[in-house]
C-alpha positions in Angstrom: 2.4 1.6 -19.8 2.7 -2.0 -21.0 0.7 -4.6 -19.1 2.2 -5.8 -15.9 2.4 -9.6 -15.9 2.9 -12.3 -13.3 6.6 -13.2 -13.3 7.8 -9.8 -14.5 10.9 -8.3 -12.9 10.3 -4.6 -12.9 11.7 -1.5 -11.3 9.5 -0.1 -8.5 9.6 2.8 -6.1 9.3 1.3 -2.6 9.4 4.6 -0.7 8.2 5.5 1.9 9.2 2.6 4.1 9.2 2.0 7.8 11.6 -0.1 9.9 13.2 -3.1 8.1 11.2 -2.9 4.9 13.2 -2.9 1.6 13.5 0.7 0.5 14.3 2.8 -2.5 14.1 2.3 -6.2 14.7 -1.5 -6.8 13.6 -4.5 -8.8 10.6 -6.5 -7.7 9.1 -9.8 -8.9 5.4 -9.6 -9.6 3.5 -12.5 -8.0 -0.1 -11.5 -8.6 -2.3 -12.7 -11.5 -2.5 -10.7 -14.7 -6.2 -10.0 -14.3 -5.7 -8.8 -10.7 -2.9 -6.4 -11.9 -5.0 -5.0 -14.7 -8.3 -4.5 -12.8 -7.1 -3.6 -9.3 -4.5 -0.9 -10.1 -2.1 -2.7 -7.8 0.3 -5.6 -7.9 1.6 -8.0 -5.3 5.4 -8.3 -5.5 8.6 -9.4 -3.7 11.6 -7.2 -3.4 15.0 -8.1 -5.0 18.5 -7.3 -3.7 21.9 -7.7 -5.2 23.5 -8.3 -1.8 24.3 -11.9 -1.1 21.9 -13.2 1.6 22.8 -15.1 4.7 19.3 -16.4 5.2 18.5 -19.3 3.0 15.2 -20.6 1.5 12.4 -20.0 2.4 13.4 -16.4 3.3 15.4 -15.8 0.2 16.0 -17.4 -3.2 18.7 -16.6 -5.7 17.4 -16.1 -9.2 19.2 -18.4 -11.7 17.1 -17.9 -14.8 17.1 -14.1 -14.9 19.9 -12.2 -16.7 20.7 -9.1 -14.7 23.8 -7.0 -14.3 24.4 -8.4 -10.8 23.4 -11.6 -9.1 19.8 -11.2 -7.7 18.2 -12.6 -4.6 14.4 -12.4 -4.0 13.6 -11.5 -0.4 10.6 -13.7 -0.1 9.6 -12.2 3.2 9.5 -8.7 1.7 6.1 -8.9 0.0 4.3 -5.7 -0.9 1.1 -4.6 -2.5 2.1 -1.7 -4.7 0.1 0.8 -6.8 0.8 0.2 -10.5 1.9 3.9 -10.4 4.9 2.8 -8.4 5.9 0.2 -10.9 8.3 1.1 -13.8 9.9 -0.6 -16.8 10.3 -4.3 -17.2 13.8 -5.7 -16.6 13.4 -9.4 -17.1 11.0 -12.3 -16.5 11.4 -15.2 -14.1 10.8 -18.8 -15.2 7.5 -20.5 -14.2 9.6 -22.9 -12.1 11.3 -20.1 -10.2 7.9 -18.3 -9.7 6.5 -21.5 -8.2 9.5 -21.7 -5.9 8.9 -18.2 -4.7 5.3 -19.0 -3.9 6.4 -22.2 -2.2 8.7 -20.2 0.0 6.0 -17.7 0.9 3.6 -20.6 1.8 6.3 -22.0 4.1 6.6 -18.7 5.9 2.9 -18.0 6.3 1.5 -21.5 6.7 0.7 -22.8 10.2 2.4 -25.9 11.4 
């Protein structure tokens, strides 16, 4: 398999899931650093959905720089550590600015006031 890089949008198998976790075969955006992805056998990623989201930033972010068949929203609160064996082919790549925006959203969610 080709190297999995930070900023890649790739297909991933998110099963099994519990409760309100995103499920199924769906695109994810890889957040973790290239060296982490290569050496750990895992990636840290956020799930994407094609369903328009009611929640705004920092919980979701609509991707503008990625060409996909349908509009895509990143569910910033749906962060997963996945085995690289769950990660499939590359679909696209987010811009560095959008990747920064996703990390900014995650920081807003997890940072203490």
